[in-house]
Structures are given as C-alpha cells and as structure tokens.
C-alpha positions as CSV (number, residue, x, y, z in Angstrom):
1,M,0.0,0.0,0.0
2,V,1.1,3.5,-0.8
3,N,-0.1,4.9,2.6
4,R,1.2,2.0,4.6
5,K,3.2,3.3,7.6
6,E,6.3,1.3,8.5
7,L,6.4,0.3,12.1
8,N,9.5,0.1,14.3
9,P,8.7,-2.3,17.3
10,N,11.9,-1.3,19.0
11,A,10.9,2.4,19.2
12,S,8.8,2.0,22.4
13,P,6.6,-0.5,24.2
14,Q,3.6,1.1,22.5
15,A,5.2,0.7,19.1
16,A,5.9,-3.0,19.9
17,Y,2.2,-3.5,20.8
18,G,1.0,-1.9,17.6
19,A,3.5,-3.8,15.4
20,R,2.5,-7.1,17.0
21,L,-1.2,-6.3,16.4
22,R,-0.6,-5.6,12.8
23,S,1.5,-8.7,12.4
24,L,-1.1,-11.0,13.9
25,R,-3.9,-9.4,11.9
26,E,-2.1,-9.7,8.6
27,A,-1.1,-13.3,9.3
28,R,-4.8,-14.1,9.5
29,G,-5.6,-12.2,6.4
30,L,-7.8,-9.6,8.1
31,R,-8.3,-6.0,7.1
32,Q,-8.4,-3.4,9.9
33,D,-12.2,-3.0,9.6
34,E,-12.7,-6.8,9.7
35,L,-10.6,-7.2,12.9
36,G,-12.4,-4.1,14.3
37,A,-15.8,-5.7,13.6
38,L,-14.7,-8.9,15.5
39,M,-13.6,-6.8,18.5
40,G,-16.4,-4.2,18.6
41,Y,-14.2,-1.4,17.4
42,S,-13.8,0.6,14.1
43,G,-11.1,0.0,11.6
44,K,-9.8,3.5,12.3
45,H,-9.4,2.6,15.9
46,V,-7.4,-0.5,15.1
47,S,-5.3,1.6,12.7
48,A,-4.6,4.2,15.3
49,I,-3.5,1.5,17.8
50,E,-1.2,-0.2,15.2
51,T,0.5,3.1,14.3
52,G,0.8,4.4,17.8
53,R,-1.5,7.3,17.4
54,K,-3.7,6.0,20.1
55,T,-2.8,4.2,23.4
56,P,-4.5,0.8,23.8
57,S,-7.0,0.3,26.6
58,L,-7.5,-2.7,28.8
59,P,-10.9,-3.5,27.2
60,F,-9.3,-3.3,23.7
61,S,-6.5,-5.6,24.8
62,R,-8.8,-8.2,26.2
63,S,-10.9,-8.0,23.1
64,T,-7.8,-8.5,21.0
65,D,-6.9,-11.6,23.1
66,V,-10.4,-13.1,22.4
67,A,-10.2,-12.3,18.7
68,F,-6.8,-14.0,18.4
69,G,-7.4,-16.9,20.8
70,L,-4.7,-15.7,23.2
71,E,-6.7,-15.9,26.5
72,G,-4.9,-17.9,29.2
73,T,-1.6,-17.9,27.4
74,G,1.6,-16.3,28.7
75,D,1.8,-13.7,25.9
76,T,-1.5,-11.9,25.9
77,F,-2.2,-8.3,24.8
78,E,-3.6,-7.7,28.3
79,R,-0.1,-8.5,29.7
80,A,1.5,-6.2,27.2
81,W,-1.0,-3.5,28.2
82,R,-0.2,-3.9,31.9
83,E,3.5,-3.7,31.1
84,L,2.9,-0.6,29.0
85,K,0.8,1.1,31.7
86,H,3.1,0.1,34.6
87,G,6.5,0.3,32.9
88,A,8.2,1.5,36.1
89,L,7.3,-1.6,38.0
90,L,9.3,-4.8,38.4
91,E,9.1,-7.4,35.6
92,G,6.2,-9.7,36.1
93,F,4.4,-7.5,38.6
94,P,1.9,-5.9,36.2
95,E,0.8,-9.3,35.1
96,Y,0.5,-10.5,38.7
97,V,-1.8,-7.5,39.5
98,G,-4.1,-8.7,36.8
99,Y,-4.5,-12.1,38.4
100,E,-4.7,-10.7,41.9
101,S,-7.8,-8.7,40.9
102,R,-9.6,-12.0,40.1
103,A,-8.2,-14.2,42.9
104,V,-10.5,-15.9,45.4
105,E,-7.6,-16.4,47.9
106,I,-4.6,-14.2,48.4
107,R,-1.7,-15.3,50.6
108,L,1.2,-12.9,51.1
109,Y,4.4,-12.5,53.0
110,E,6.2,-9.2,53.2
111,V,9.5,-8.0,54.6
112,G,10.5,-4.5,55.6
113,V,7.4,-2.6,54.4
114,V,3.6,-3.0,54.7
115,P,2.3,-4.7,51.5
116,G,0.6,-2.5,49.0
117,L,-2.8,-4.1,49.5
118,L,-2.8,-2.8,53.1
119,Q,-1.0,0.6,52.7
120,T,-2.6,3.9,53.5
121,P,-2.3,6.5,50.8
122,E,0.1,8.5,53.0
123,Y,2.3,5.5,53.7
124,A,2.4,4.7,50.0
125,S,3.3,8.3,49.2
126,A,6.0,8.4,51.8
127,L,7.7,5.4,50.3
128,A,7.4,6.7,46.7
129,E,8.8,10.2,47.7
130,E,11.9,8.6,49.2
131,Q,12.5,6.7,45.9
132,V,12.2,10.0,44.0
133,K,14.8,11.6,46.4
134,R,17.2,8.7,45.7
135,G,16.7,9.2,42.0
136,A,15.4,5.6,41.7
137,I,12.1,6.8,40.0
138,T,10.7,10.0,38.5
139,P,7.8,12.0,40.1
140,A,5.5,10.7,37.4
141,Q,6.5,7.1,38.2
142,A,5.9,7.8,41.9
143,H,2.4,9.0,41.1
144,E,1.9,5.8,39.1
145,R,2.9,3.6,42.0
146,V,0.7,5.3,44.5
147,S,-2.2,5.2,42.1
148,L,-1.7,1.5,41.5
149,V,-1.8,0.9,45.3
150,A,-5.3,2.4,45.3
151,E,-6.4,0.4,42.3
152,R,-5.2,-2.9,43.8
153,Q,-7.1,-2.3,47.0
154,A,-10.4,-2.4,45.1
155,V,-10.1,-6.2,45.3
156,L,-10.8,-6.0,49.0
157,A,-14.2,-4.4,48.4
158,R,-15.2,-6.9,45.8
159,T,-18.4,-8.9,46.3
160,P,-17.7,-11.6,47.4
161,P,-14.3,-10.5,48.7
162,P,-11.3,-12.8,48.5
163,L,-9.9,-14.6,51.5
164,V,-6.7,-12.6,52.3
165,L,-4.1,-14.3,54.6
166,V,-1.2,-12.0,55.5
167,V,2.1,-12.8,57.3
168,L,4.3,-9.7,58.0
169,D,7.9,-9.9,59.0
170,E,8.3,-8.0,62.3
171,S,10.4,-5.5,60.4
172,C,7.3,-4.3,58.6
173,I,5.7,-2.9,61.7
174,R,9.0,-1.6,63.3
175,R,10.5,0.2,60.4
176,P,9.2,3.8,60.5
177,V,8.0,5.2,57.2
178,G,7.1,8.9,57.0
179,E,6.1,11.1,59.9
180,P,5.0,9.4,63.2
181,A,1.4,10.2,62.3
182,V,1.7,8.4,59.0
183,M,3.1,5.3,60.7
184,N,0.5,5.4,63.4
185,A,-2.3,5.5,60.9
186,Q,-0.7,2.7,59.0
187,L,-0.6,0.4,62.0
188,E,-4.2,1.3,62.8
189,R,-5.1,0.2,59.2
190,L,-3.5,-3.2,59.8
191,M,-5.5,-3.7,63.0
192,E,-8.7,-2.7,61.2
193,F,-7.9,-5.1,58.3
194,A,-7.4,-8.0,60.7
195,E,-11.0,-7.6,62.0
196,R,-12.5,-8.4,58.5
197,P,-14.3,-11.8,58.4
198,N,-12.4,-12.7,55.2
199,A,-8.9,-11.7,56.6
200,A,-6.2,-13.0,58.8
201,L,-3.0,-11.3,59.9
202,Q,0.0,-12.7,61.6
203,V,3.5,-11.3,62.5
204,A,6.5,-13.5,61.8
205,N,8.5,-12.3,64.8
206,F,12.3,-12.1,64.9
207,E,12.4,-15.0,67.3
208,M,11.3,-17.4,64.5
209,G,14.9,-17.3,63.3
210,A,15.8,-20.2,60.9
211,R,12.3,-21.6,61.0
212,R,11.3,-18.8,58.6
213,P,11.2,-20.4,55.1
214,F,11.3,-17.1,53.2
215,S,13.6,-14.1,53.2
216,L,12.0,-12.2,50.3
217,P,8.4,-11.0,49.6
218,L,6.1,-13.7,48.4
219,Y,2.5,-13.9,47.1
220,V,0.4,-17.0,46.4
221,L,-2.9,-16.7,44.6
222,T,-5.8,-19.1,44.2
223,L,-7.9,-18.3,41.1
224,P,-11.6,-19.0,40.7
225,D,-10.8,-22.3,38.9
226,R,-8.6,-23.3,41.9
227,V,-5.4,-22.9,39.8
228,L,-2.5,-21.8,42.0
229,M,0.2,-19.3,41.0
230,S,2.9,-17.5,43.0
231,Y,4.8,-14.3,42.6
232,A,8.2,-13.6,44.2
233,E,10.6,-10.8,43.8
234,S,14.2,-9.7,44.4
235,A,15.4,-6.1,44.4
236,H,15.5,-5.9,40.7
237,R,13.2,-8.6,39.2
238,G,9.9,-10.3,39.9
239,H,8.8,-13.8,38.8
240,L,5.3,-15.1,38.2
241,E,5.1,-18.9,38.5
242,R,2.1,-20.7,37.0
243,D,3.3,-24.3,37.1
244,G,1.6,-26.0,40.0
245,K,4.4,-28.4,40.7
246,F,6.6,-25.4,41.6
247,V,3.8,-23.5,43.5
248,L,2.7,-26.3,45.7
249,P,6.0,-26.6,47.6
250,I,5.9,-22.8,48.1
251,L,2.4,-23.1,49.6
252,T,3.6,-25.9,51.9
253,D,6.3,-23.6,53.2
254,Y,3.8,-20.8,53.6
255,H,1.7,-23.0,55.8
256,H,4.8,-23.9,57.8
257,M,5.5,-20.3,58.3
258,Q,1.9,-19.7,59.5
259,K,2.4,-22.5,62.1
260,Y,5.3,-20.7,63.8
261,A,4.3,-17.0,63.3
262,L,2.5,-15.3,66.2
263,P,-1.3,-16.0,66.3
264,Q,-3.4,-13.1,65.3
265,A,-4.3,-12.0,68.8
266,Q,-0.6,-11.8,69.8
267,S,0.2,-10.2,66.5
268,L,-2.3,-7.4,67.0
269,A,-1.1,-6.9,70.5
270,M,2.4,-6.4,69.2
271,I,1.2,-4.0,66.5
272,D,-0.7,-2.0,69.1
273,Q,2.3,-1.9,71.4
274,V,4.5,-0.5,68.6
275,R,1.8,2.0,67.7
276,K,1.7,3.2,71.3
277,G,5.5,3.2,71.5
278,T,5.5,0.8,74.4
279,S,7.7,-1.9,73.0
C-alpha cells in the first residue's frame, strides 16, 4: 500500500504493541475493519493502535486476546497493556496484578514494608517520595505507583471478597515510614484489616529465626478455577510462576511459616504496642 506506515517495534513498548497487532492481523488475512468488527471497534481505531497514534486500553487488549485466541496464554495483549501502563514496575508484577484482581484467595508475606494491599495513601506516598529523592524513579512514576496501590485495594471491596491471609515480618511494623502520624495511621489500618471476616493477619517475629522459610516477599494466589500461582521478587526482578508443581512446595512452606508465626491476637497486641510506643 502507498499509505502504509512502516512500524518500528523497537521504538517503544507502545510501538511494539502496535507492530504485533498488525503482524497477527495480517497473518490471519484480516483487514483493519474486519478485525475491528470482530472486536467491537472501528477499523480506524485499530489503525490508530497499530501506528501508535492511540494508546491501547484494557478492554481493547482483552478483546484482542479473544479475537486471536490468546486468552490464558503467557503472551497476551492484556499482559502487554499492563507492562505498557506500569512500565516503572518490576518485571512480572503488572501481570501479577491482573491475576490478583480475580483471585479468590490471596496469601502474602512481606519483609520491611507493609504490603501494597494494606497501605494507606500517606504511607504509599512516603515510600514513593523517598524513591524519588534517591533518583530511583521519577515523580511521574511515583504517582503511578501510588495510584496502583489504590487500584489494587479495590479487590478488598469486591463482592464476594477474596480470602486474604497476611504474614508480616516483624520489620514491617517496626520500620518507621514517613512522619509518626503516618506510621501510626498505617498500624491502625493493619489492625482494622485483621478484623475483617475474610482476613487473617500474623506477625513473623524475629524469634522465628531459621524456621522462617522465606527471606524475600512472596505472594500466592488461588484463582476461581482453583489454579495456583505465585509471585516472588528480588530487588530488581519479579517472577510469576504458573506451574503447580513449583507452586505447591511454596504453599507448603507458607503453611509452615503460619504455624510458627504469632497467632493473630498476639500479632495485633504487638502492633498495638508498637503503635503506642510501648515496645
């Protein structure tokens, strides 16, 4: 075609998204308006996505996955959209967030900081501001991270809500973040969360020592079809594991950790003591 625009998938994540869309469309012998009709969009909309003139949306990405039969695979357009939207996040985490929003059970273990699902806006902002000061992220990326915290917490208000089991390393409640009022409100949020009928919260106290099976943050999800997956991360990379034979041993270790962590009543007593400055 005379008016065909050449695409450079290496120019940006959005360009890579558009180039892949065109490649799959042409491989199936579809015109832009034909693909658009399958997805519920106009041919002009498809063209704008392919050439990078328009940013893809989550509904568009999910419709694309349906049209090309990519649902449930490891290389969906939804995954590409999440990586495009949350480019400042660790590898694997945007995809994890997509599964987290649909999970019926969420198990998590965190070290050093309160997990995002339970953070107050002020606590999340204090963490992001320090990263900006260190030059680790830009102010725009900080805003993105704080916004994502709020988006993720919508899962807690879902009907019916997921079962959420939380084990916090003792460092999470003792490491001050932000002004004293910020930390105080955060500890209160933890205590309020634990009172939910669909929640449980335990502290893995320092005395657990070598009985603690994990040294890095860990999340285990149970999806509506009872499929298990886990997400673990280091300082620079996250890994989403979908293979049950690798997730089951992690779940076993998680249950082992729950056995030796403080029961919820003792955990809340410790959190309250830290909040009052009496421990």
